[in-house]
PyMOL Python script that loads the backbone (N, CA, C, O; Angstrom):
from pymol import cmd

cmd.read_pdbstr("""\
ATOM      1  N   MET A   1       0.836  -1.173   0.000  1.00  0.00           N
ATOM      2  CA  MET A   1       0.000   0.000   0.000  1.00  0.00           C
ATOM      3  C   MET A   1       0.879   1.234   0.000  1.00  0.00           C
ATOM      4  O   MET A   1       1.919   1.263   0.659  1.00  0.00           O
ATOM      5  N   VAL A   2       0.478   2.221  -0.714  1.00  0.00           N
ATOM      6  CA  VAL A   2       1.143   3.514  -0.695  1.00  0.00           C
ATOM      7  C   VAL A   2       0.120   4.512  -0.187  1.00  0.00           C
ATOM      8  O   VAL A   2      -0.998   4.570  -0.697  1.00  0.00           O
ATOM      9  N   GLY A   3       0.490   5.291   0.805  1.00  0.00           N
ATOM     10  CA  GLY A   3      -0.459   6.225   1.391  1.00  0.00           C
ATOM     11  C   GLY A   3       0.051   7.649   1.346  1.00  0.00           C
ATOM     12  O   GLY A   3       1.145   7.922   0.852  1.00  0.00           O
ATOM     13  N   ASP A   4      -0.759   8.548   1.870  1.00  0.00           N
ATOM     14  CA  ASP A   4      -0.387   9.963   1.844  1.00  0.00           C
ATOM     15  C   ASP A   4      -0.373  10.610   3.228  1.00  0.00           C
ATOM     16  O   ASP A   4      -0.075  11.798   3.344  1.00  0.00           O
ATOM     17  N   ALA A   5      -0.684   9.864   4.260  1.00  0.00           N
ATOM     18  CA  ALA A   5      -0.626  10.366   5.633  1.00  0.00           C
ATOM     19  C   ALA A   5       0.062   9.288   6.465  1.00  0.00           C
ATOM     20  O   ALA A   5      -0.595   8.391   6.994  1.00  0.00           O
ATOM     21  N   ALA A   6       1.380   9.379   6.578  1.00  0.00           N
ATOM     22  CA  ALA A   6       2.192   8.300   7.145  1.00  0.00           C
ATOM     23  C   ALA A   6       1.680   7.794   8.486  1.00  0.00           C
ATOM     24  O   ALA A   6       1.571   6.583   8.677  1.00  0.00           O
ATOM     25  N   HIS A   7       1.368   8.673   9.406  1.00  0.00           N
ATOM     26  CA  HIS A   7       0.945   8.215  10.737  1.00  0.00           C
ATOM     27  C   HIS A   7      -0.361   7.438  10.672  1.00  0.00           C
ATOM     28  O   HIS A   7      -0.538   6.471  11.413  1.00  0.00           O
ATOM     29  N   LEU A   8      -1.279   7.842   9.800  1.00  0.00           N
ATOM     30  CA  LEU A   8      -2.541   7.112   9.645  1.00  0.00           C
ATOM     31  C   LEU A   8      -2.342   5.807   8.881  1.00  0.00           C
ATOM     32  O   LEU A   8      -2.971   4.795   9.188  1.00  0.00           O
ATOM     33  N   ASP A   9      -1.467   5.842   7.891  1.00  0.00           N
ATOM     34  CA  ASP A   9      -1.200   4.642   7.097  1.00  0.00           C
ATOM     35  C   ASP A   9      -0.555   3.552   7.956  1.00  0.00           C
ATOM     36  O   ASP A   9      -0.918   2.381   7.847  1.00  0.00           O
ATOM     37  N   VAL A  10       0.395   3.931   8.805  1.00  0.00           N
ATOM     38  CA  VAL A  10       1.034   2.963   9.699  1.00  0.00           C
ATOM     39  C   VAL A  10       0.009   2.445  10.708  1.00  0.00           C
ATOM     40  O   VAL A  10      -0.039   1.247  10.984  1.00  0.00           O
ATOM     41  N   ALA A  11      -0.799   3.331  11.249  1.00  0.00           N
ATOM     42  CA  ALA A  11      -1.824   2.907  12.212  1.00  0.00           C
ATOM     43  C   ALA A  11      -2.804   1.931  11.576  1.00  0.00           C
ATOM     44  O   ALA A  11      -3.211   0.963  12.218  1.00  0.00           O
ATOM     45  N   ALA A  12      -3.188   2.169  10.332  1.00  0.00           N
ATOM     46  CA  ALA A  12      -4.124   1.274   9.635  1.00  0.00           C
ATOM     47  C   ALA A  12      -3.495  -0.098   9.425  1.00  0.00           C
ATOM     48  O   ALA A  12      -4.154  -1.119   9.623  1.00  0.00           O
ATOM     49  N   GLY A  13      -2.230  -0.130   9.028  1.00  0.00           N
ATOM     50  CA  GLY A  13      -1.541  -1.407   8.858  1.00  0.00           C
ATOM     51  C   GLY A  13      -1.466  -2.177  10.161  1.00  0.00           C
ATOM     52  O   GLY A  13      -1.740  -3.376  10.204  1.00  0.00           O
ATOM     53  N   ARG A  14      -1.095  -1.485  11.215  1.00  0.00           N
ATOM     54  CA  ARG A  14      -1.011  -2.128  12.528  1.00  0.00           C
ATOM     55  C   ARG A  14      -2.374  -2.658  12.966  1.00  0.00           C
ATOM     56  O   ARG A  14      -2.463  -3.733  13.558  1.00  0.00           O
ATOM     57  N   ALA A  15      -3.433  -1.905  12.677  1.00  0.00           N
ATOM     58  CA  ALA A  15      -4.782  -2.299  13.093  1.00  0.00           C
ATOM     59  C   ALA A  15      -5.223  -3.616  12.460  1.00  0.00           C
ATOM     60  O   ALA A  15      -6.016  -4.353  13.045  1.00  0.00           O
ATOM     61  N   VAL A  16      -4.710  -3.911  11.268  1.00  0.00           N
ATOM     62  CA  VAL A  16      -5.089  -5.163  10.609  1.00  0.00           C
ATOM     63  C   VAL A  16      -4.018  -6.238  10.754  1.00  0.00           C
ATOM     64  O   VAL A  16      -4.130  -7.318  10.174  1.00  0.00           O
ATOM     65  N   GLY A  17      -2.962  -5.932  11.542  1.00  0.00           N
ATOM     66  CA  GLY A  17      -1.981  -6.954  11.865  1.00  0.00           C
ATOM     67  C   GLY A  17      -0.870  -7.177  10.866  1.00  0.00           C
ATOM     68  O   GLY A  17      -0.277  -8.255  10.838  1.00  0.00           O
ATOM     69  N   VAL A  18      -0.571  -6.182  10.043  1.00  0.00           N
ATOM     70  CA  VAL A  18       0.536  -6.348   9.098  1.00  0.00           C
ATOM     71  C   VAL A  18       1.738  -5.518   9.538  1.00  0.00           C
ATOM     72  O   VAL A  18       1.598  -4.523  10.249  1.00  0.00           O
ATOM     73  N   ARG A  19       2.917  -5.945   9.101  1.00  0.00           N
ATOM     74  CA  ARG A  19       4.127  -5.165   9.365  1.00  0.00           C
ATOM     75  C   ARG A  19       4.100  -3.931   8.485  1.00  0.00           C
ATOM     76  O   ARG A  19       3.509  -3.945   7.405  1.00  0.00           O
ATOM     77  N   THR A  20       4.733  -2.873   8.938  1.00  0.00           N
ATOM     78  CA  THR A  20       4.691  -1.613   8.198  1.00  0.00           C
ATOM     79  C   THR A  20       6.095  -1.112   7.908  1.00  0.00           C
ATOM     80  O   THR A  20       7.038  -1.409   8.641  1.00  0.00           O
ATOM     81  N   ALA A  21       6.222  -0.348   6.831  1.00  0.00           N
ATOM     82  CA  ALA A  21       7.490   0.271   6.467  1.00  0.00           C
ATOM     83  C   ALA A  21       7.219   1.704   6.041  1.00  0.00           C
ATOM     84  O   ALA A  21       6.167   2.018   5.485  1.00  0.00           O
ATOM     85  N   TRP A  22       8.183   2.559   6.313  1.00  0.00           N
ATOM     86  CA  TRP A  22       8.078   3.962   5.940  1.00  0.00           C
ATOM     87  C   TRP A  22       9.360   4.381   5.244  1.00  0.00           C
ATOM     88  O   TRP A  22      10.453   4.154   5.761  1.00  0.00           O
ATOM     89  N   VAL A  23       9.232   4.991   4.073  1.00  0.00           N
ATOM     90  CA  VAL A  23      10.385   5.518   3.345  1.00  0.00           C
ATOM     91  C   VAL A  23      10.559   6.963   3.801  1.00  0.00           C
ATOM     92  O   VAL A  23       9.745   7.831   3.484  1.00  0.00           O
ATOM     93  N   SER A  24      11.622   7.204   4.542  1.00  0.00           N
ATOM     94  CA  SER A  24      11.801   8.486   5.225  1.00  0.00           C
ATOM     95  C   SER A  24      12.416   9.589   4.376  1.00  0.00           C
ATOM     96  O   SER A  24      12.233  10.771   4.666  1.00  0.00           O
ATOM     97  N   HIS A  25      13.139   9.215   3.336  1.00  0.00           N
ATOM     98  CA  HIS A  25      13.881  10.196   2.529  1.00  0.00           C
ATOM     99  C   HIS A  25      14.732  11.081   3.434  1.00  0.00           C
ATOM    100  O   HIS A  25      14.923  12.265   3.155  1.00  0.00           O
ATOM    101  N   GLY A  26      15.249  10.493   4.534  1.00  0.00           N
ATOM    102  CA  GLY A  26      16.132  11.212   5.436  1.00  0.00           C
ATOM    103  C   GLY A  26      15.441  12.033   6.514  1.00  0.00           C
ATOM    104  O   GLY A  26      16.108  12.707   7.298  1.00  0.00           O
ATOM    105  N   GLN A  27      14.124  11.987   6.563  1.00  0.00           N
ATOM    106  CA  GLN A  27      13.383  12.742   7.562  1.00  0.00           C
ATOM    107  C   GLN A  27      13.164  11.907   8.814  1.00  0.00           C
ATOM    108  O   GLN A  27      13.171  10.678   8.747  1.00  0.00           O
ATOM    109  N   ALA A  28      12.970  12.557   9.950  1.00  0.00           N
ATOM    110  CA  ALA A  28      12.690  11.861  11.204  1.00  0.00           C
ATOM    111  C   ALA A  28      11.213  11.498  11.267  1.00  0.00           C
ATOM    112  O   ALA A  28      10.359  12.236  10.775  1.00  0.00           O
ATOM    113  N   TRP A  29      10.921  10.345  11.882  1.00  0.00           N
ATOM    114  CA  TRP A  29       9.519   9.925  12.081  1.00  0.00           C
ATOM    115  C   TRP A  29       8.912  10.802  13.171  1.00  0.00           C
ATOM    116  O   TRP A  29       9.461  10.897  14.268  1.00  0.00           O
ATOM    117  N   THR A  30       7.796  11.434  12.878  1.00  0.00           N
ATOM    118  CA  THR A  30       7.136  12.295  13.863  1.00  0.00           C
ATOM    119  C   THR A  30       5.697  11.879  14.102  1.00  0.00           C
ATOM    120  O   THR A  30       4.944  12.583  14.776  1.00  0.00           O
ATOM    121  N   GLY A  31       5.316  10.736  13.552  1.00  0.00           N
ATOM    122  CA  GLY A  31       3.948  10.246  13.722  1.00  0.00           C
ATOM    123  C   GLY A  31       3.770   9.596  15.079  1.00  0.00           C
ATOM    124  O   GLY A  31       4.587   9.783  15.981  1.00  0.00           O
ATOM    125  N   GLY A  32       2.720   8.849  15.218  1.00  0.00           N
ATOM    126  CA  GLY A  32       2.445   8.131  16.460  1.00  0.00           C
ATOM    127  C   GLY A  32       3.330   6.906  16.572  1.00  0.00           C
ATOM    128  O   GLY A  32       4.554   7.024  16.626  1.00  0.00           O
ATOM    129  N   THR A  33       2.724   5.736  16.607  1.00  0.00           N
ATOM    130  CA  THR A  33       3.461   4.478  16.686  1.00  0.00           C
ATOM    131  C   THR A  33       4.367   4.340  15.469  1.00  0.00           C
ATOM    132  O   THR A  33       3.923   4.492  14.330  1.00  0.00           O
ATOM    133  N   ALA A  34       5.629   4.052  15.720  1.00  0.00           N
ATOM    134  CA  ALA A  34       6.602   3.955  14.631  1.00  0.00           C
ATOM    135  C   ALA A  34       6.362   2.709  13.785  1.00  0.00           C
ATOM    136  O   ALA A  34       5.893   1.692  14.296  1.00  0.00           O
ATOM    137  N   PRO A  35       6.683   2.782  12.493  1.00  0.00           N
ATOM    138  CA  PRO A  35       6.596   1.605  11.633  1.00  0.00           C
ATOM    139  C   PRO A  35       7.649   0.568  12.016  1.00  0.00           C
ATOM    140  O   PRO A  35       8.612   0.874  12.718  1.00  0.00           O
ATOM    141  N   ASP A  36       7.452  -0.657  11.547  1.00  0.00           N
ATOM    142  CA  ASP A  36       8.416  -1.731  11.822  1.00  0.00           C
ATOM    143  C   ASP A  36       9.752  -1.472  11.135  1.00  0.00           C
ATOM    144  O   ASP A  36      10.811  -1.774  11.687  1.00  0.00           O
ATOM    145  N   VAL A  37       9.696  -0.915   9.935  1.00  0.00           N
ATOM    146  CA  VAL A  37      10.899  -0.637   9.151  1.00  0.00           C
ATOM    147  C   VAL A  37      10.897   0.838   8.784  1.00  0.00           C
ATOM    148  O   VAL A  37       9.903   1.358   8.278  1.00  0.00           O
ATOM    149  N   VAL A  38      12.014   1.510   9.042  1.00  0.00           N
ATOM    150  CA  VAL A  38      12.211   2.875   8.558  1.00  0.00           C
ATOM    151  C   VAL A  38      13.395   2.808   7.617  1.00  0.00           C
ATOM    152  O   VAL A  38      14.495   2.426   8.017  1.00  0.00           O
ATOM    153  N   ALA A  39      13.173   3.179   6.366  1.00  0.00           N
ATOM    154  CA  ALA A  39      14.214   3.103   5.355  1.00  0.00           C
ATOM    155  C   ALA A  39      14.378   4.461   4.686  1.00  0.00           C
ATOM    156  O   ALA A  39      13.425   5.234   4.591  1.00  0.00           O
ATOM    157  N   THR A  40      15.582   4.744   4.228  1.00  0.00           N
ATOM    158  CA  THR A  40      15.845   6.018   3.572  1.00  0.00           C
ATOM    159  C   THR A  40      15.308   6.036   2.147  1.00  0.00           C
ATOM    160  O   THR A  40      14.871   7.076   1.655  1.00  0.00           O
ATOM    161  N   THR A  41      15.343   4.871   1.482  1.00  0.00           N
ATOM    162  CA  THR A  41      14.885   4.794   0.090  1.00  0.00           C
ATOM    163  C   THR A  41      13.896   3.637  -0.078  1.00  0.00           C
ATOM    164  O   THR A  41      13.791   2.760   0.779  1.00  0.00           O
ATOM    165  N   THR A  42      13.194   3.658  -1.176  1.00  0.00           N
ATOM    166  CA  THR A  42      12.263   2.575  -1.476  1.00  0.00           C
ATOM    167  C   THR A  42      12.997   1.253  -1.627  1.00  0.00           C
ATOM    168  O   THR A  42      12.525   0.227  -1.137  1.00  0.00           O
ATOM    169  N   LEU A  43      14.148   1.261  -2.299  1.00  0.00           N
ATOM    170  CA  LEU A  43      14.924   0.025  -2.464  1.00  0.00           C
ATOM    171  C   LEU A  43      15.367  -0.535  -1.118  1.00  0.00           C
ATOM    172  O   LEU A  43      15.367  -1.751  -0.926  1.00  0.00           O
ATOM    173  N   GLU A  44      15.742   0.328  -0.193  1.00  0.00           N
ATOM    174  CA  GLU A  44      16.137  -0.121   1.141  1.00  0.00           C
ATOM    175  C   GLU A  44      14.936  -0.738   1.871  1.00  0.00           C
ATOM    176  O   GLU A  44      15.082  -1.748   2.561  1.00  0.00           O
ATOM    177  N   ALA A  45      13.771  -0.143   1.723  1.00  0.00           N
ATOM    178  CA  ALA A  45      12.557  -0.690   2.352  1.00  0.00           C
ATOM    179  C   ALA A  45      12.212  -2.050   1.761  1.00  0.00           C
ATOM    180  O   ALA A  45      11.855  -2.969   2.498  1.00  0.00           O
ATOM    181  N   LEU A  46      12.313  -2.192   0.453  1.00  0.00           N
ATOM    182  CA  LEU A  46      12.016  -3.473  -0.193  1.00  0.00           C
ATOM    183  C   LEU A  46      13.006  -4.549   0.245  1.00  0.00           C
ATOM    184  O   LEU A  46      12.619  -5.694   0.479  1.00  0.00           O
ATOM    185  N   ALA A  47      14.279  -4.182   0.354  1.00  0.00           N
ATOM    186  CA  ALA A  47      15.280  -5.148   0.809  1.00  0.00           C
ATOM    187  C   ALA A  47      14.986  -5.600   2.239  1.00  0.00           C
ATOM    188  O   ALA A  47      15.117  -6.782   2.555  1.00  0.00           O
ATOM    189  N   ALA A  48      14.594  -4.669   3.095  1.00  0.00           N
ATOM    190  CA  ALA A  48      14.270  -5.011   4.481  1.00  0.00           C
ATOM    191  C   ALA A  48      13.059  -5.943   4.537  1.00  0.00           C
ATOM    192  O   ALA A  48      13.026  -6.885   5.329  1.00  0.00           O
ATOM    193  N   CYS A  49      12.082  -5.675   3.703  1.00  0.00           N
ATOM    194  CA  CYS A  49      10.890  -6.526   3.668  1.00  0.00           C
ATOM    195  C   CYS A  49      11.226  -7.918   3.144  1.00  0.00           C
ATOM    196  O   CYS A  49      10.710  -8.915   3.648  1.00  0.00           O
ATOM    197  N   ALA A  50      12.088  -7.986   2.137  1.00  0.00           N
ATOM    198  CA  ALA A  50      12.481  -9.281   1.563  1.00  0.00           C
ATOM    199  C   ALA A  50      13.289 -10.107   2.548  1.00  0.00           C
ATOM    200  O   ALA A  50      13.298 -11.335   2.471  1.00  0.00           O
ATOM    201  N   ALA A  51      13.970  -9.441   3.477  1.00  0.00           N
ATOM    202  CA  ALA A  51      14.813 -10.141   4.435  1.00  0.00           C
ATOM    203  C   ALA A  51      14.028 -10.722   5.612  1.00  0.00           C
ATOM    204  O   ALA A  51      14.572 -11.496   6.398  1.00  0.00           O
ATOM    205  N   VAL A  52      12.773 -10.355   5.731  1.00  0.00           N
ATOM    206  CA  VAL A  52      11.946 -10.817   6.859  1.00  0.00           C
ATOM    207  C   VAL A  52      11.583 -12.272   6.666  1.00  0.00           C
ATOM    208  O   VAL A  52      11.102 -12.664   5.603  1.00  0.00           O
ATOM    209  N   THR A  53      11.812 -13.076   7.699  1.00  0.00           N
ATOM    210  CA  THR A  53      11.384 -14.472   7.666  1.00  0.00           C
ATOM    211  C   THR A  53      10.209 -14.611   8.621  1.00  0.00           C
ATOM    212  O   THR A  53      10.179 -14.014   9.697  1.00  0.00           O
ATOM    213  N   VAL A  54       9.265 -15.397   8.205  1.00  0.00           N
ATOM    214  CA  VAL A  54       8.052 -15.553   9.018  1.00  0.00           C
ATOM    215  C   VAL A  54       8.074 -16.871   9.737  1.00  0.00           C
ATOM    216  O   VAL A  54       7.139 -17.188  10.473  1.00  0.00           O
TER     217      VAL A  54
END
""", "prot")
cmd.dss("prot")
cmd.show_as("cartoon", "prot")
cmd.util.cbc("prot")
cmd.orient("prot")
């Protein structure tokens, strides 16, 4: 999912029980509950997601 309000998007993911990632582009997270993965770039976020074992 790609969203436009990071704090709400992460909260929605958490509410349905999925792991969340945020592409920060070098910015600090200022939302509520932090995402599971904070990555500087989209490629870094995808690599982090691919590395997750369930």
